[in-house]
TORDODO-793145 format. One record per residue (C-alpha): residue number from 1; x, y, z. Coordinates in pm, whole numbers, padded with zeros to 5 digits, always signed. Layout:
<sepas>
<sepa><seq>NUM</seq><c1>X</c1><c2>Y</c2><c3>Z</c3></sepa>
...
</sepas>
This chain:
<sepas>
<sepa><seq>1</seq><c1>+03407</c1><c2>+06196</c2><c3>-11134</c3></sepa>
<sepa><seq>2</seq><c1>+03121</c1><c2>+06394</c2><c3>-11279</c3></sepa>
<sepa><seq>3</seq><c1>+03034</c1><c2>+06448</c2><c3>-11636</c3></sepa>
<sepa><seq>4</seq><c1>+03186</c1><c2>+06802</c2><c3>-11618</c3></sepa>
<sepa><seq>5</seq><c1>+03504</c1><c2>+06665</c2><c3>-11514</c3></sepa>
<sepa><seq>6</seq><c1>+03505</c1><c2>+06401</c2><c3>-11799</c3></sepa>
<sepa><seq>7</seq><c1>+03441</c1><c2>+06659</c2><c3>-12035</c3></sepa>
<sepa><seq>8</seq><c1>+03737</c1><c2>+06873</c2><c3>-11911</c3></sepa>
<sepa><seq>9</seq><c1>+03975</c1><c2>+06573</c2><c3>-11944</c3></sepa>
<sepa><seq>10</seq><c1>+03866</c1><c2>+06505</c2><c3>-12281</c3></sepa>
<sepa><seq>11</seq><c1>+03876</c1><c2>+06865</c2><c3>-12422</c3></sepa>
<sepa><seq>12</seq><c1>+04214</c1><c2>+06904</c2><c3>-12265</c3></sepa>
<sepa><seq>13</seq><c1>+04351</c1><c2>+06581</c2><c3>-12429</c3></sepa>
<sepa><seq>14</seq><c1>+04200</c1><c2>+06710</c2><c3>-12766</c3></sepa>
<sepa><seq>15</seq><c1>+04359</c1><c2>+07039</c2><c3>-12710</c3></sepa>
<sepa><seq>16</seq><c1>+04709</c1><c2>+06901</c2><c3>-12640</c3></sepa>
<sepa><seq>17</seq><c1>+04692</c1><c2>+06654</c2><c3>-12927</c3></sepa>
<sepa><seq>18</seq><c1>+04557</c1><c2>+06940</c2><c3>-13173</c3></sepa>
<sepa><seq>19</seq><c1>+04858</c1><c2>+07147</c2><c3>-13058</c3></sepa>
<sepa><seq>20</seq><c1>+05110</c1><c2>+06851</c2><c3>-13079</c3></sepa>
<sepa><seq>21</seq><c1>+04996</c1><c2>+06812</c2><c3>-13456</c3></sepa>
<sepa><seq>22</seq><c1>+04997</c1><c2>+07172</c2><c3>-13523</c3></sepa>
<sepa><seq>23</seq><c1>+04622</c1><c2>+07171</c2><c3>-13601</c3></sepa>
<sepa><seq>24</seq><c1>+04521</c1><c2>+07521</c2><c3>-13535</c3></sepa>
<sepa><seq>25</seq><c1>+04133</c1><c2>+07494</c2><c3>-13609</c3></sepa>
<sepa><seq>26</seq><c1>+04113</c1><c2>+07177</c2><c3>-13357</c3></sepa>
<sepa><seq>27</seq><c1>+04312</c1><c2>+07343</c2><c3>-13091</c3></sepa>
<sepa><seq>28</seq><c1>+04118</c1><c2>+07656</c2><c3>-13100</c3></sepa>
<sepa><seq>29</seq><c1>+03772</c1><c2>+07482</c2><c3>-13098</c3></sepa>
<sepa><seq>30</seq><c1>+03899</c1><c2>+07281</c2><c3>-12793</c3></sepa>
<sepa><seq>31</seq><c1>+04004</c1><c2>+07611</c2><c3>-12603</c3></sepa>
<sepa><seq>32</seq><c1>+03660</c1><c2>+07773</c2><c3>-12680</c3></sepa>
<sepa><seq>33</seq><c1>+03492</c1><c2>+07457</c2><c3>-12540</c3></sepa>
<sepa><seq>34</seq><c1>+03703</c1><c2>+07436</c2><c3>-12238</c3></sepa>
<sepa><seq>35</seq><c1>+03615</c1><c2>+07823</c2><c3>-12177</c3></sepa>
<sepa><seq>36</seq><c1>+03246</c1><c2>+07758</c2><c3>-12225</c3></sepa>
<sepa><seq>37</seq><c1>+03259</c1><c2>+07478</c2><c3>-11971</c3></sepa>
<sepa><seq>38</seq><c1>+03434</c1><c2>+07702</c2><c3>-11719</c3></sepa>
<sepa><seq>39</seq><c1>+03172</c1><c2>+07968</c2><c3>-11783</c3></sepa>
<sepa><seq>40</seq><c1>+02883</c1><c2>+07721</c2><c3>-11743</c3></sepa>
<sepa><seq>41</seq><c1>+03039</c1><c2>+07576</c2><c3>-11423</c3></sepa>
<sepa><seq>42</seq><c1>+03112</c1><c2>+07935</c2><c3>-11287</c3></sepa>
<sepa><seq>43</seq><c1>+03436</c1><c2>+07789</c2><c3>-11144</c3></sepa>
<sepa><seq>44</seq><c1>+03704</c1><c2>+08003</c2><c3>-11293</c3></sepa>
<sepa><seq>45</seq><c1>+03570</c1><c2>+08303</c2><c3>-11512</c3></sepa>
<sepa><seq>46</seq><c1>+03898</c1><c2>+08464</c2><c3>-11532</c3></sepa>
<sepa><seq>47</seq><c1>+04049</c1><c2>+08144</c2><c3>-11680</c3></sepa>
<sepa><seq>48</seq><c1>+03739</c1><c2>+08093</c2><c3>-11902</c3></sepa>
<sepa><seq>49</seq><c1>+03805</c1><c2>+08441</c2><c3>-12051</c3></sepa>
<sepa><seq>50</seq><c1>+04168</c1><c2>+08355</c2><c3>-12118</c3></sepa>
<sepa><seq>51</seq><c1>+04070</c1><c2>+08037</c2><c3>-12297</c3></sepa>
<sepa><seq>52</seq><c1>+03803</c1><c2>+08204</c2><c3>-12510</c3></sepa>
<sepa><seq>53</seq><c1>+04032</c1><c2>+08488</c2><c3>-12597</c3></sepa>
<sepa><seq>54</seq><c1>+04302</c1><c2>+08226</c2><c3>-12692</c3></sepa>
<sepa><seq>55</seq><c1>+04061</c1><c2>+08018</c2><c3>-12898</c3></sepa>
<sepa><seq>56</seq><c1>+03920</c1><c2>+08332</c2><c3>-13085</c3></sepa>
<sepa><seq>57</seq><c1>+04257</c1><c2>+08429</c2><c3>-13193</c3></sepa>
<sepa><seq>58</seq><c1>+04413</c1><c2>+08790</c2><c3>-13215</c3></sepa>
<sepa><seq>59</seq><c1>+04166</c1><c2>+09089</c2><c3>-13260</c3></sepa>
<sepa><seq>60</seq><c1>+04140</c1><c2>+09253</c2><c3>-13590</c3></sepa>
<sepa><seq>61</seq><c1>+04399</c1><c2>+09534</c2><c3>-13597</c3></sepa>
<sepa><seq>62</seq><c1>+04544</c1><c2>+09424</c2><c3>-13280</c3></sepa>
<sepa><seq>63</seq><c1>+04913</c1><c2>+09257</c2><c3>-13260</c3></sepa>
<sepa><seq>64</seq><c1>+04940</c1><c2>+08924</c2><c3>-13435</c3></sepa>
<sepa><seq>65</seq><c1>+05072</c1><c2>+08611</c2><c3>-13281</c3></sepa>
<sepa><seq>66</seq><c1>+05353</c1><c2>+08411</c2><c3>-13436</c3></sepa>
<sepa><seq>67</seq><c1>+05263</c1><c2>+08064</c2><c3>-13578</c3></sepa>
<sepa><seq>68</seq><c1>+05589</c1><c2>+07915</c2><c3>-13454</c3></sepa>
</sepas>
């Protein structure tokens, strides 16, 4: 397993734990880092965009997501 795969595994675990404990900031940070790794690896740019958008939160003036 290379370092990229290790980083993905750790960041996914961090995101899952953050979501489990309802820590919005840590979950968002993990999603952004996952997106950055995908962009850097040029593996899945469409998934990277989705992760970056999710980590960044709603656009100003756009529809608001529920916090449930």
